[in-house]
C-alpha positions in Angstrom: 15.4 5.7 20.9 18.4 6.6 23.0 16.5 9.6 24.4 13.6 7.4 25.4 16.0 5.0 27.2 17.8 7.8 28.9 14.5 9.4 30.1 13.4 6.0 31.5 16.8 5.5 33.2 16.7 9.0 34.7 13.2 8.1 36.1 14.8 5.2 37.9 13.4 2.5 35.6 15.3 -0.6 34.5 14.9 -0.7 30.7 15.8 -2.8 27.8 16.1 -1.5 24.2 15.6 -3.3 21.0 18.7 -2.2 19.2 17.6 -3.7 15.9 15.9 -0.8 14.1 13.6 -1.9 11.3 12.8 0.3 8.3 9.5 -0.7 6.7 9.7 -1.0 2.9 6.2 0.6 2.4 6.9 3.9 4.0 10.6 3.9 5.0 9.8 4.7 8.6 12.2 3.7 11.3 11.0 1.9 14.4 12.1 0.1 17.5 11.0 -0.5 21.0 11.9 0.3 24.6 10.8 -2.0 27.4 10.5 -0.7 31.0 11.0 -3.7 33.3 8.7 -4.0 36.3 6.9 -0.8 35.4 4.1 -1.2 38.0 0.9 -1.3 36.0 -1.5 -3.7 37.8 -1.8 -7.0 35.8 1.3 -6.4 33.8 5.0 -7.2 34.4 6.5 -4.6 32.0 5.7 -1.7 29.6 6.8 -1.5 26.0 6.9 1.8 24.1 6.9 0.9 20.4 8.7 3.9 18.9 8.3 5.0 15.2 10.0 8.0 13.5 7.8 9.4 10.7 8.1 12.3 8.3 5.7 15.1 8.2 6.0 15.2 4.4 4.7 12.7 1.9 5.3 11.8 -1.7 8.3 10.8 -3.7 10.3 12.1 -6.6 8.1 10.1 -9.0 4.9 11.8 -7.7 5.6 15.4 -8.8 2.3 16.8 -7.4 2.8 15.2 -3.9 6.6 15.4 -3.5 7.3 17.0 -0.2 3.7 17.8 0.6 2.9 18.4 4.2 0.7 15.6 5.7 -2.6 17.0 7.1 -5.2 15.3 9.2 -4.8 12.9 12.0 -1.9 10.7 10.8 -0.4 10.3 14.2 -3.5 8.8 15.7 -4.1 6.7 12.7 -0.6 5.2 13.0 -1.0 4.7 16.7 -4.4 2.9 16.3 -2.8 0.6 13.6 0.0 -0.3 16.0 -2.4 -0.9 18.9 -4.6 -3.2 16.7 -1.6 -5.1 15.4 0.5 -5.5 18.6 -1.4 -5.0 21.9 -2.8 -8.6 22.1 0.6 -10.2 21.5 2.2 -8.2 24.3 -0.8 -8.7 26.6 -0.4 -12.4 26.2 3.1 -12.0 27.8 1.8 -9.7 30.6 3.4 -6.7 29.0 1.5 -3.4 28.6 1.9 -1.7 25.2 2.0 2.0 24.2 2.8 3.3 20.7 5.0 6.3 20.5 4.9 8.1 17.1 7.6 10.7 16.7 7.9 13.1 13.8 11.2 14.4 12.4 9.7 17.9 13.0 9.5 17.2 16.7 5.9 16.3 17.2 5.0 13.4 19.5 
């Protein structure tokens, strides 16, 4: 999150960060959001990046066959589509553009 805010500041944007990080019970993923004020997208006042940090590995200690197994497939796009479906309308109603940012602990974006 701090890196996203710093990049936006370095680009000359005025930003606001949600400092309350949520950890979802279902998959223990950390998430928060960065709002770029007066971003300049026609029809919108601001832009929000909804940032989630995910693991490239799945499973748990109780799932011996899956513990630490590398996720394959298109899990980044699946998570992004879920966020878009869940949040885009709510932000649009407030004239805020929305973009999911899914980051992996292995450095994928």
